Backbone as a printed PyTorch tensor [residue, N CA C, xyz], in Angstrom:
tensor([[[ 14.5190,  36.4980, -10.3810],
         [ 13.1490,  36.0830, -10.1740],
         [ 13.0790,  34.5960,  -9.8330]],

        [[ 13.8320,  33.7690, -10.5470],
         [ 13.8090,  32.3350, -10.2910],
         [ 14.3800,  32.0230,  -8.9070]],

        [[ 15.3720,  32.7900,  -8.4750],
         [ 15.9230,  32.5990,  -7.1240],
         [ 14.8660,  32.8870,  -6.0680]],

        [[ 14.1070,  33.9440,  -6.2960],
         [ 13.0350,  34.2860,  -5.3700],
         [ 12.0430,  33.1340,  -5.2540]],

        [[ 11.6770,  32.5340,  -6.3830],
         [ 10.7690,  31.3950,  -6.3980],
         [ 11.3550,  30.2270,  -5.5970]],

        [[ 12.6270,  29.9070,  -5.8160],
         [ 13.2670,  28.8060,  -5.0770],
         [ 13.3070,  29.0870,  -3.5720]],

        [[ 13.5600,  30.3280,  -3.2080],
         [ 13.5970,  30.6830,  -1.7830],
         [ 12.2160,  30.4920,  -1.1660]],

        [[ 11.1570,  30.9280,  -1.8530],
         [  9.7910,  30.7630,  -1.3510],
         [  9.4600,  29.2760,  -1.1930]],

        [[  9.7940,  28.4670,  -2.1980],
         [  9.5310,  27.0280,  -2.1150],
         [ 10.3030,  26.4140,  -0.9540]],

        [[ 11.5760,  26.7600,  -0.8030],
         [ 12.3910,  26.2110,   0.2820],
         [ 11.8160,  26.6010,   1.6400]],

        [[ 11.4480,  27.8700,   1.8380],
         [ 10.8750,  28.3060,   3.1060],
         [  9.5350,  27.6220,   3.3830]],

        [[  8.7140,  27.4460,   2.3330],
         [  7.4370,  26.7440,   2.5110],
         [  7.6580,  25.3140,   2.9540]],

        [[  8.6490,  24.6510,   2.3640],
         [  8.9620,  23.2740,   2.7640],
         [  9.4550,  23.2240,   4.1990]],

        [[ 10.2510,  24.2010,   4.6110],
         [ 10.7420,  24.2250,   5.9850],
         [  9.6040,  24.4450,   6.9770]],

        [[  8.6870,  25.3540,   6.6380],
         [  7.5460,  25.6050,   7.5150],
         [  6.6720,  24.3620,   7.5940]],

        [[  6.3940,  23.7310,   6.4470],
         [  5.5910,  22.5230,   6.4290],
         [  6.2890,  21.4100,   7.2020]],

        [[  7.5860,  21.2760,   7.0140],
         [  8.3400,  20.2150,   7.6670],
         [  8.4000,  20.3710,   9.1720]],

        [[  8.2820,  21.5780,   9.6760],
         [  8.3660,  21.7760,  11.1160],
         [  6.9940,  21.7610,  11.7890]],

        [[  5.9410,  21.6350,  11.0020],
         [  4.6140,  21.5770,  11.5810],
         [  4.3770,  20.2340,  12.2530]],

        [[  3.4600,  20.2590,  13.1720],
         [  3.0740,  19.0440,  13.8820],
         [  1.6280,  18.7420,  13.5160]],

        [[  1.3780,  17.5330,  13.0680],
         [  0.0410,  17.1040,  12.7150],
         [ -0.3180,  15.9000,  13.5650]],

        [[ -1.4970,  15.9270,  14.1510],
         [ -1.9830,  14.8020,  14.9390],
         [ -3.3940,  14.4640,  14.4860]],

        [[ -3.6800,  13.1720,  14.4250],
         [ -5.0270,  12.7250,  14.0840],
         [ -5.3340,  11.4670,  14.8770]],

        [[ -6.5350,  11.4210,  15.4240],
         [ -6.9730,  10.2330,  16.1510],
         [ -7.6050,   9.2560,  15.1700]],

        [[ -7.3220,   7.9790,  15.3740],
         [ -7.8200,   6.9250,  14.4970],
         [ -8.8310,   6.0910,  15.2760]],

        [[-10.0200,   5.9540,  14.7120],
         [-11.0890,   5.1590,  15.3040],
         [-11.0800,   3.7730,  14.6820]],

        [[-11.2150,   2.7600,  15.5120],
         [-11.2670,   1.3750,  15.0470],
         [-12.7230,   0.9480,  14.9820]],

        [[-13.1530,   0.4470,  13.8020],
         [-14.5360,   0.0250,  13.6080],
         [-14.5670,  -1.3620,  12.9850]],

        [[-15.5540,  -2.1410,  13.3770],
         [-15.7380,  -3.4470,  12.7580],
         [-17.1730,  -3.5440,  12.2570]],

        [[-17.3100,  -3.7720,  10.9610],
         [-18.6150,  -3.8370,  10.3030],
         [-18.8940,  -5.2710,   9.8820]],

        [[-20.1060,  -5.7590,  10.1230],
         [-20.5100,  -7.0790,   9.6350],
         [-20.9760,  -7.0060,   8.1930]],

        [[-21.5800,  -5.8860,   7.8260],
         [-22.0010,  -5.6500,   6.4510],
         [-21.9340,  -4.1490,   6.2120]],

        [[-22.2400,  -3.7410,   5.0040],
         [-22.1790,  -2.3170,   4.6710],
         [-23.1460,  -1.4880,   5.5070]],

        [[-24.2090,  -2.1220,   5.9880],
         [-25.2270,  -1.4100,   6.7510],
         [-25.2050,  -1.6770,   8.2480]],

        [[-24.3630,  -2.6170,   8.7030],
         [-24.3900,  -2.9890,  10.1150],
         [-22.9970,  -2.9280,  10.7400]],

        [[-22.7980,  -1.8900,  11.5650],
         [-21.5430,  -1.7310,  12.2860],
         [-21.6670,  -2.4710,  13.6100]],

        [[-20.7580,  -3.4190,  13.8550],
         [-20.8000,  -4.1970,  15.0880],
         [-20.3490,  -3.3570,  16.2780]],

        [[-19.2160,  -2.6540,  16.1230],
         [-18.7610,  -1.7540,  17.1770],
         [-17.7950,  -0.7250,  16.6050]],

        [[-17.6170,   0.3310,  17.3800],
         [-16.7050,   1.4060,  17.0190],
         [-16.0050,   1.8720,  18.2870]],

        [[-14.6920,   1.9000,  18.2720],
         [-13.9120,   2.3550,  19.4160],
         [-13.1760,   3.6270,  19.0100]],

        [[-13.7200,   4.7550,  19.4390],
         [-13.1880,   6.0520,  19.0230],
         [-11.8080,   6.3090,  19.6140]],

        [[-10.9990,   6.9760,  18.8300],
         [ -9.6620,   7.4300,  19.2420],
         [ -8.8130,   6.3030,  19.8220]],

        [[ -8.7990,   5.1670,  19.1490],
         [ -8.0120,   4.0200,  19.6080],
         [ -6.5170,   4.2450,  19.4300]],

        [[ -6.1470,   4.9840,  18.3770],
         [ -4.7360,   5.2280,  18.0730],
         [ -4.5220,   6.7150,  17.8370]],

        [[ -3.2780,   7.1240,  17.9590],
         [ -2.8910,   8.4980,  17.6560],
         [ -1.8300,   8.4580,  16.5660]],

        [[ -2.1290,   9.0990,  15.4500],
         [ -1.1930,   9.2240,  14.3400],
         [ -0.5730,  10.6070,  14.4350]],

        [[  0.7620,  10.6760,  14.5260],
         [  1.4450,  11.9630,  14.6600],
         [  2.5150,  12.1000,  13.5770]],

        [[  2.5690,  13.2890,  13.0210],
         [  3.6580,  13.6620,  12.1130],
         [  4.2850,  14.9010,  12.7030]],

        [[  5.5630,  14.8000,  13.0080],
         [  6.2840,  15.9440,  13.5570],
         [  7.6630,  15.9860,  12.9150]],

        [[  7.9640,  17.1100,  12.3140],
         [  9.2170,  17.3080,  11.5900],
         [  9.3890,  16.1920,  10.5680]],

        [[ 10.3460,  15.2900,  10.7710],
         [ 10.5990,  14.2270,   9.7940],
         [ 10.2210,  12.8480,  10.3300]],

        [[  9.3440,  12.8100,  11.3330],
         [  8.9770,  11.5560,  11.9790],
         [  7.4710,  11.3390,  11.9290]],

        [[  7.0740,  10.1040,  11.6540],
         [  5.6710,   9.7120,  11.7280],
         [  5.5810,   8.5960,  12.7610]],

        [[  4.5370,   8.6560,  13.5810],
         [  4.3740,   7.6160,  14.5930],
         [  2.9090,   7.2590,  14.7510]],

        [[  2.6870,   6.0040,  15.1120],
         [  1.3610,   5.5090,  15.4480],
         [  1.4830,   4.8960,  16.8280]],

        [[  0.6650,   5.3810,  17.7600],
         [  0.7370,   4.8800,  19.1330],
         [ -0.6690,   4.6010,  19.6530]],

        [[ -0.7770,   3.6790,  20.6150],
         [ -2.0930,   3.4320,  21.2170],
         [ -2.5420,   4.6570,  22.0090]],

        [[ -3.8430,   4.9170,  21.9840],
         [ -4.3750,   6.0580,  22.7110],
         [ -5.2560,   5.6300,  23.8880]],

        [[ -5.6020,   4.3480,  23.9180],
         [ -6.3970,   3.8200,  25.0280],
         [ -6.0830,   2.3300,  25.1720]],

        [[ -6.7900,   1.6600,  26.0630],
         [ -6.4590,   0.2670,  26.3530],
         [ -6.6660,  -0.6520,  25.1600]],

        [[ -7.7060,  -0.4280,  24.3470],
         [ -7.9280,  -1.2930,  23.1920],
         [ -6.8470,  -1.0650,  22.1450]],

        [[ -6.4270,   0.1850,  21.9980],
         [ -5.3130,   0.4750,  21.0910],
         [ -4.0400,  -0.2150,  21.5530]],

        [[ -3.8370,  -0.2640,  22.8730],
         [ -2.6720,  -0.9450,  23.4310],
         [ -2.7000,  -2.4410,  23.1870]],

        [[ -3.8910,  -3.0440,  23.2260],
         [ -4.0100,  -4.4780,  22.9490],
         [ -3.7530,  -4.7640,  21.4750]],

        [[ -4.2960,  -3.9180,  20.6040],
         [ -4.1880,  -4.1490,  19.1650],
         [ -2.8070,  -3.8250,  18.6140]],

        [[ -2.1640,  -2.8220,  19.1600],
         [ -0.8520,  -2.3960,  18.6850],
         [  0.1660,  -2.7630,  19.7620]],

        [[  0.9070,  -3.8120,  19.5200],
         [  1.8320,  -4.3360,  20.5290],
         [  2.8840,  -3.3150,  20.9410]],

        [[  3.3500,  -2.5350,  19.9850],
         [  4.3410,  -1.5010,  20.2980],
         [  4.1340,  -0.3160,  19.3640]],

        [[  4.5430,   0.8420,  19.8300],
         [  4.4180,   2.0540,  19.0270],
         [  5.2610,   1.9160,  17.7620]],

        [[  4.7180,   2.3990,  16.6630],
         [  5.4510,   2.4180,  15.3950],
         [  5.9710,   3.8260,  15.2080]],

        [[  7.2670,   3.9600,  15.0190],
         [  7.8620,   5.2740,  14.7800],
         [  8.8740,   5.1390,  13.6540]],

        [[  8.7010,   5.9760,  12.6380],
         [  9.5880,   5.9550,  11.4820],
         [ 10.0960,   7.3730,  11.2920]],

        [[ 11.4150,   7.5440,  11.3630],
         [ 11.9810,   8.8850,  11.2370],
         [ 12.7350,   9.0360,   9.9230]],

        [[ 13.3090,  10.1970,   9.7400],
         [ 14.0460,  10.5610,   8.5200],
         [ 13.1510,  10.4910,   7.2790]],

        [[ 11.9390,  11.0180,   7.3890],
         [ 10.9960,  11.0190,   6.2740],
         [ 10.9120,  12.4130,   5.6570]],

        [[ 10.4920,  12.4380,   4.4020],
         [ 10.2860,  13.6930,   3.6890],
         [  8.7980,  13.8600,   3.4480]],

        [[  8.1910,  14.8280,   4.1130],
         [  6.7640,  15.0780,   3.9460],
         [  6.5620,  16.2680,   3.0140]],

        [[  6.9940,  16.0910,   1.7730],
         [  6.8700,  17.1390,   0.7650],
         [  5.4260,  17.1940,   0.2740]],

        [[  5.1600,  18.0960,  -0.6240],
         [  3.8130,  18.2480,  -1.1660],
         [  3.3480,  16.9950,  -1.8950]],

        [[  4.2740,  16.1840,  -2.4020],
         [  3.9130,  14.9800,  -3.1290],
         [  3.8150,  13.7520,  -2.2350]],

        [[  3.9810,  13.9150,  -0.9500],
         [  3.8310,  12.7950,  -0.0350],
         [  2.3470,  12.6260,   0.2510]],

        [[  1.8370,  11.4000,   0.1850],
         [  0.4010,  11.1650,   0.3390],
         [ -0.0870,  11.5590,   1.7320]],

        [[  0.7590,  11.4270,   2.7530],
         [  0.3730,  11.8360,   4.1010],
         [  0.1900,  13.3490,   4.1660]],

        [[  1.0740,  14.0860,   3.5260],
         [  0.9370,  15.5360,   3.4760],
         [ -0.3360,  15.9230,   2.7290]],

        [[ -0.5880,  15.2780,   1.5970],
         [ -1.7610,  15.6200,   0.7890],
         [ -3.0540,  15.3900,   1.5510]],

        [[ -3.1410,  14.2840,   2.2770],
         [ -4.3840,  13.9290,   2.9560],
         [ -4.5210,  14.6030,   4.3180]],

        [[ -3.4610,  14.6030,   5.1240],
         [ -3.5660,  15.0820,   6.4990],
         [ -3.2680,  16.5680,   6.6890]],

        [[ -2.4680,  17.1460,   5.8140],
         [ -2.1080,  18.5580,   5.9560],
         [ -2.8460,  19.4150,   4.9240]],

        [[ -2.6610,  19.1010,   3.6580],
         [ -3.3500,  19.8560,   2.6000],
         [ -4.8460,  19.5880,   2.6150]],

        [[ -5.2350,  18.3770,   2.9560],
         [ -6.6380,  17.9630,   3.0830],
         [ -7.4400,  18.2510,   1.8180]],

        [[ -6.8650,  17.8500,   0.6760],
         [ -7.5780,  18.1100,  -0.5670],
         [ -7.3130,  17.0070,  -1.5940]],

        [[ -8.2530,  16.8720,  -2.5020],
         [ -8.1240,  15.9660,  -3.6330],
         [ -7.8060,  16.8250,  -4.8520]],

        [[ -6.6190,  16.6540,  -5.4310],
         [ -6.2400,  17.5310,  -6.5410],
         [ -6.9600,  17.2280,  -7.8520]],

        [[ -7.1840,  15.9500,  -8.1660],
         [ -7.8310,  15.5620,  -9.4270],
         [ -8.7410,  14.3750,  -9.1660]],

        [[ -9.8620,  14.3590,  -9.8660],
         [-10.7930,  13.2420,  -9.7400],
         [-10.6870,  12.3290, -10.9490]],

        [[-10.9290,  11.0510, -10.7050],
         [-11.1130,  10.0400, -11.7470],
         [ -9.9670,   9.9290, -12.7500]],

        [[ -8.7450,  10.1670, -12.2980],
         [ -7.5790,   9.9320, -13.1410],
         [ -6.3650,   9.6300, -12.2700]],

        [[ -5.4670,   8.8270, -12.7980],
         [ -4.2750,   8.4530, -12.0410],
         [ -3.3440,   9.6520, -11.9190]],

        [[ -2.8180,   9.8320, -10.7140],
         [ -1.8720,  10.9080, -10.4470],
         [ -0.5440,  10.2420, -10.0880]],

        [[  0.4500,  10.4440, -10.9210],
         [  1.7890,   9.9110, -10.6610],
         [  2.5420,  10.8750,  -9.7500]],

        [[  3.7430,  10.5260,  -9.4530],
         [  4.6560,  11.3930,  -8.6950],
         [  4.2430,  11.5780,  -7.2400]],

        [[  3.5710,  10.6020,  -6.6540],
         [  3.2730,  10.6210,  -5.2280],
         [  4.1900,   9.6380,  -4.5190]],

        [[  4.3300,   9.8370,  -3.2120],
         [  5.2180,   8.9960,  -2.4280],
         [  4.5430,   8.5860,  -1.1220]],

        [[  4.8920,   7.3920,  -0.6660],
         [  4.5720,   6.9540,   0.6830],
         [  5.7920,   7.2410,   1.5390]],

        [[  5.9270,   6.5560,   2.6420],
         [  7.1180,   6.7030,   3.4860],
         [  8.3210,   6.0930,   2.7820]],

        [[  9.5000,   6.4870,   3.2170],
         [ 10.7660,   6.0390,   2.6160],
         [ 10.8120,   6.3350,   1.1240]],

        [[ 10.1110,   7.3900,   0.7040],
         [ 10.0660,   7.8390,  -0.6950],
         [  9.6640,   6.7340,  -1.6730]],

        [[  8.7880,   5.8460,  -1.2460],
         [  8.2720,   4.7910,  -2.1190],
         [  7.3140,   5.4220,  -3.1170]],

        [[  7.6210,   5.2730,  -4.3970],
         [  6.8340,   5.8860,  -5.4560],
         [  5.5140,   5.1390,  -5.6570]],

        [[  4.4380,   5.9250,  -5.7500],
         [  3.1020,   5.3690,  -5.9710],
         [  2.3520,   6.2380,  -6.9570]],

        [[  1.2430,   5.7000,  -7.4230],
         [  0.2930,   6.5330,  -8.1520],
         [ -1.0510,   6.3850,  -7.4480]],

        [[ -1.8510,   7.4490,  -7.5100],
         [ -3.0850,   7.5410,  -6.7450],
         [ -4.2260,   7.9320,  -7.6770]],

        [[ -5.4040,   7.3770,  -7.3920],
         [ -6.6020,   7.7540,  -8.1450],
         [ -7.7600,   7.8890,  -7.1610]],

        [[ -8.5270,   8.9600,  -7.3060],
         [ -9.7200,   9.1950,  -6.5040],
         [-10.9350,   9.0280,  -7.4170]],

        [[-11.6840,   7.9460,  -7.2140],
         [-12.8680,   7.6940,  -8.0310],
         [-14.1170,   8.1040,  -7.2590]],

        [[-14.8930,   8.9810,  -7.8540],
         [-16.1210,   9.4440,  -7.2180],
         [-17.1120,   8.2940,  -7.1490]],

        [[-17.5580,   7.9980,  -5.9450],
         [-18.4890,   6.9020,  -5.7220],
         [-19.9310,   7.4110,  -5.6570]],

        [[-20.1440,   8.4300,  -4.8360],
         [-21.4730,   9.0380,  -4.7880],
         [-21.3800,  10.4430,  -4.2030]],

        [[-22.4320,  11.1930,  -4.4840],
         [-22.5290,  12.5650,  -3.9900],
         [-23.9280,  12.7580,  -3.4220]],

        [[-23.9790,  13.1360,  -2.1490],
         [-25.2570,  13.3840,  -1.4910],
         [-25.1650,  14.6830,  -0.7260]],

        [[-26.1760,  15.5120,  -0.8650],
         [-26.2340,  16.7910,  -0.1690],
         [-24.9360,  17.5580,  -0.3830]],

        [[-24.1620,  17.7570,   0.6670],
         [-22.9060,  18.5070,   0.5350],
         [-21.6830,  17.6260,   0.7800]],

        [[-21.8190,  16.3050,   0.5740],
         [-20.7200,  15.3620,   0.7990],
         [-20.4580,  14.5440,  -0.4590]],

        [[-19.1800,  14.3740,  -0.7750],
         [-18.7610,  13.4800,  -1.8500],
         [-18.0070,  12.3110,  -1.2240]],

        [[-18.2530,  11.1050,  -1.7430],
         [-17.5410,   9.9210,  -1.2940],
         [-16.6960,   9.3940,  -2.4430]],

        [[-15.3980,   9.2420,  -2.1860],
         [-14.4620,   8.7370,  -3.1790],
         [-13.8850,   7.4050,  -2.7320]],

        [[-13.5430,   6.5700,  -3.6970],
         [-12.7010,   5.4140,  -3.4440],
         [-11.2960,   5.8150,  -3.8670]],

        [[-10.3350,   5.5950,  -2.9910],
         [ -8.9530,   5.9680,  -3.2740],
         [ -8.1720,   4.7050,  -3.6280]],

        [[ -7.6090,   4.6820,  -4.8260],
         [ -6.7820,   3.5620,  -5.2730],
         [ -5.3160,   3.9710,  -5.2150]],

        [[ -4.4850,   3.0660,  -4.7220],
         [ -3.0450,   3.3210,  -4.6460],
         [ -2.3180,   2.1310,  -5.2510]],

        [[ -1.3780,   2.4150,  -6.1540],
         [ -0.5570,   1.3650,  -6.7530],
         [  0.9090,   1.7520,  -6.6400]],

        [[  1.7600,   0.8080,  -6.2600],
         [  3.1980,   1.1050,  -6.2340],
         [  3.7350,   1.1750,  -7.6650]],

        [[  4.6860,   2.0630,  -7.9000],
         [  5.2740,   2.1750,  -9.2300],
         [  6.4470,   1.2220,  -9.4150]],

        [[  6.9780,   0.7250,  -8.3140],
         [  8.0530,  -0.2610,  -8.4130],
         [  7.8510,  -1.3340,  -7.3580]],

        [[  8.1720,  -2.5320,  -7.7010],
         [  8.0530,  -3.6500,  -6.7570],
         [  9.4080,  -3.8370,  -6.0970]],

        [[  9.4290,  -3.6750,  -4.7950],
         [ 10.6760,  -3.8870,  -4.0660],
         [ 10.3620,  -4.5410,  -2.7320]],

        [[ 11.3550,  -4.8600,  -1.9900],
         [ 11.1950,  -5.5070,  -0.6910],
         [ 10.9360,  -4.5020,   0.4020]],

        [[  9.8750,  -3.7300,   0.2860],
         [  9.5440,  -2.7040,   1.2710],
         [  9.2480,  -3.3600,   2.6140]],

        [[  9.9400,  -2.9170,   3.6560],
         [  9.7580,  -3.4830,   4.9850],
         [  9.1820,  -2.4400,   5.9420]],

        [[  8.4620,  -1.4890,   5.4110],
         [  7.8760,  -0.4200,   6.2110],
         [  6.4520,  -0.8270,   6.5840]],

        [[  6.1540,  -0.9510,   7.8730],
         [  4.8410,  -1.4310,   8.3310],
         [  3.7010,  -0.5510,   7.8430]],

        [[  3.8710,   0.7480,   7.9050],
         [  2.8010,   1.6590,   7.5000],
         [  2.5650,   1.5680,   5.9990]],

        [[  3.6350,   1.5480,   5.2040],
         [  3.4850,   1.3950,   3.7560],
         [  2.7900,   0.0770,   3.4210]],

        [[  3.1640,  -1.0020,   4.1020],
         [  2.5640,  -2.3030,   3.8260],
         [  1.0650,  -2.3070,   4.0870]],

        [[  0.6240,  -1.6630,   5.1590],
         [ -0.8070,  -1.5850,   5.4420],
         [ -1.5150,  -0.8050,   4.3400]],

        [[ -0.9480,   0.2970,   3.9300],
         [ -1.5800,   1.1260,   2.8890],
         [ -1.6150,   0.3940,   1.5490]],

        [[ -0.5420,  -0.2710,   1.2010],
         [ -0.4860,  -0.9600,  -0.0900],
         [ -1.3040,  -2.2470,  -0.1100]],

        [[ -1.5190,  -2.8610,   1.0390],
         [ -2.2590,  -4.1220,   1.1050],
         [ -3.6750,  -3.9320,   1.6470]],

        [[ -4.1940,  -2.7250,   1.5480],
         [ -5.5320,  -2.4280,   2.0540],
         [ -6.6030,  -3.1450,   1.2320]],

        [[ -7.7820,  -3.2740,   1.8260],
         [ -8.9290,  -3.8130,   1.1060],
         [ -9.6990,  -2.6950,   0.4140]],

        [[ -9.7800,  -1.5400,   1.0800],
         [-10.5430,  -0.4140,   0.5460],
         [-10.1510,   0.8580,   1.2910]],

        [[-10.0330,   1.9600,   0.5560],
         [ -9.8360,   3.2640,   1.1820],
         [-10.9620,   4.1650,   0.6960]],

        [[-11.6870,   4.7670,   1.6600],
         [-12.7630,   5.7060,   1.3450],
         [-12.3390,   7.0920,   1.8100]],

        [[-12.6960,   8.0900,   1.0130],
         [-12.3910,   9.4790,   1.3440],
         [-13.6620,  10.3000,   1.1930]],

        [[-14.0400,  11.0030,   2.2630],
         [-15.2050,  11.8870,   2.2410],
         [-14.7150,  13.3270,   2.1360]],

        [[-15.3390,  14.0860,   1.2410],
         [-14.9770,  15.4910,   1.0650],
         [-16.2460,  16.3450,   1.0520]],

        [[-16.0270,  17.6530,   1.1330],
         [-17.1350,  18.5610,   0.8520],
         [-17.1920,  18.7490,  -0.6660]],

        [[-18.0390,  19.6340,  -1.1410],
         [-18.1930,  19.8200,  -2.5900],
         [-16.9770,  20.4680,  -3.2410]],

        [[-16.0960,  21.0770,  -2.4260],
         [-14.8660,  21.6800,  -2.9440],
         [-13.6800,  20.7230,  -2.8770]],

        [[-13.9540,  19.4410,  -2.6490],
         [-12.9360,  18.3870,  -2.5590],
         [-11.9610,  18.5830,  -1.4030]],

        [[-12.4190,  19.2120,  -0.3240],
         [-11.6220,  19.3140,   0.8940],
         [-11.9240,  18.0920,   1.7560]],

        [[-10.8980,  17.3370,   2.0850],
         [-11.0650,  16.0610,   2.7880],
         [-11.5450,  16.2930,   4.2140]],

        [[-12.5820,  15.5440,   4.6020],
         [-13.1560,  15.6160,   5.9410],
         [-12.9290,  14.3330,   6.7400]],

        [[-12.8750,  13.1930,   6.0310],
         [-12.7190,  11.9160,   6.7160],
         [-12.0820,  10.9190,   5.7560]],

        [[-11.2310,  10.0380,   6.3070],
         [-10.5830,   8.9790,   5.5350],
         [-10.7630,   7.6850,   6.3050]],

        [[-11.1090,   6.6380,   5.5720],
         [-11.3010,   5.3330,   6.2010],
         [-10.5640,   4.2850,   5.3910]],

        [[ -9.7520,   3.4910,   6.0740],
         [ -8.9720,   2.4420,   5.4300],
         [ -9.4340,   1.0940,   5.9730]],

        [[ -9.8130,   0.1900,   5.0750],
         [-10.1990,  -1.1540,   5.4950],
         [ -8.9970,  -2.0640,   5.3130]],

        [[ -8.6180,  -2.7290,   6.4060],
         [ -7.4610,  -3.6330,   6.3900],
         [ -7.8070,  -4.8300,   7.2660]],

        [[ -7.7060,  -6.0180,   6.7140],
         [ -8.0570,  -7.2510,   7.4310],
         [ -9.4680,  -7.1950,   8.0150]],

        [[-10.4190,  -6.7470,   7.2090],
         [-11.8450,  -6.7020,   7.5530],
         [-12.1970,  -5.7180,   8.6700]],

        [[-11.3100,  -4.8290,   9.0130],
         [-11.6030,  -3.7990,  10.0140],
         [-11.3340,  -2.4320,   9.3910]],

        [[-12.1110,  -1.4430,   9.8240],
         [-11.9230,  -0.0800,   9.3300],
         [-11.1610,   0.7480,  10.3520]],

        [[-10.2530,   1.5680,   9.8430],
         [ -9.5200,   2.5360,  10.6420],
         [ -9.8700,   3.9010,  10.0680]],

        [[-10.5380,   4.7180,  10.8520],
         [-11.1040,   5.9700,  10.3490],
         [-10.4500,   7.1690,  11.0150]],

        [[-10.1060,   8.1530,  10.1830],
         [ -9.5260,   9.4040,  10.6570],
         [-10.4900,  10.5230,  10.2890]],

        [[-10.9910,  11.2280,  11.3000],
         [-11.8320,  12.4080,  11.0810],
         [-10.9100,  13.6140,  11.1270]],

        [[-10.9180,  14.4080,  10.0780],
         [-10.0480,  15.5790,  10.0120],
         [-10.8280,  16.8040,  10.4540]],

        [[-10.4190,  17.3790,  11.5600],
         [-11.0910,  18.5450,  12.1190],
         [-10.5080,  19.8120,  11.5360]],

        [[-11.3270,  20.8240,  11.4890],
         [-10.8570,  22.1340,  11.0670],
         [-10.0260,  22.7350,  12.1880]],

        [[ -8.9180,  23.3290,  11.8440],
         [ -8.0540,  23.9320,  12.8750],
         [ -8.1640,  25.4200,  12.8560]]])
């Protein structure tokens, strides 16, 4: 029986690992919480394929902002990887408590907390907090942006299925709308 369980887990990981996930990232600049100066839709393309994650410009403004494509390979996108949880599983497992045993790229250990900010109609807004569990000389550009963010917002439906994620970094928002497939 235990062998059967291990085989199912291994096959699920292989299927998940061979999937291709793509999400367009919109660049927004807000002067205040109520006043958006501009929004440039689909400026970047975030792709996860097999064991590689990449961020590439999708239009001319993305090309100006991102000098070169970022590609990081040999990654493990297991169920405990934050990219898998947000972009593939698209769910918040627990509210208002720290969740250990999560990873960024290069298996950097983190803990995550989703704090409910407000609930209106059929939408919940969470603030997502991320803390590294160990301090090291991480030289991964994507990890550095996530760890040095100003604010991460996550919008879900009432069943905690993620619909949109927004990361504020250097006073600009990068927003990913997750479409139903």
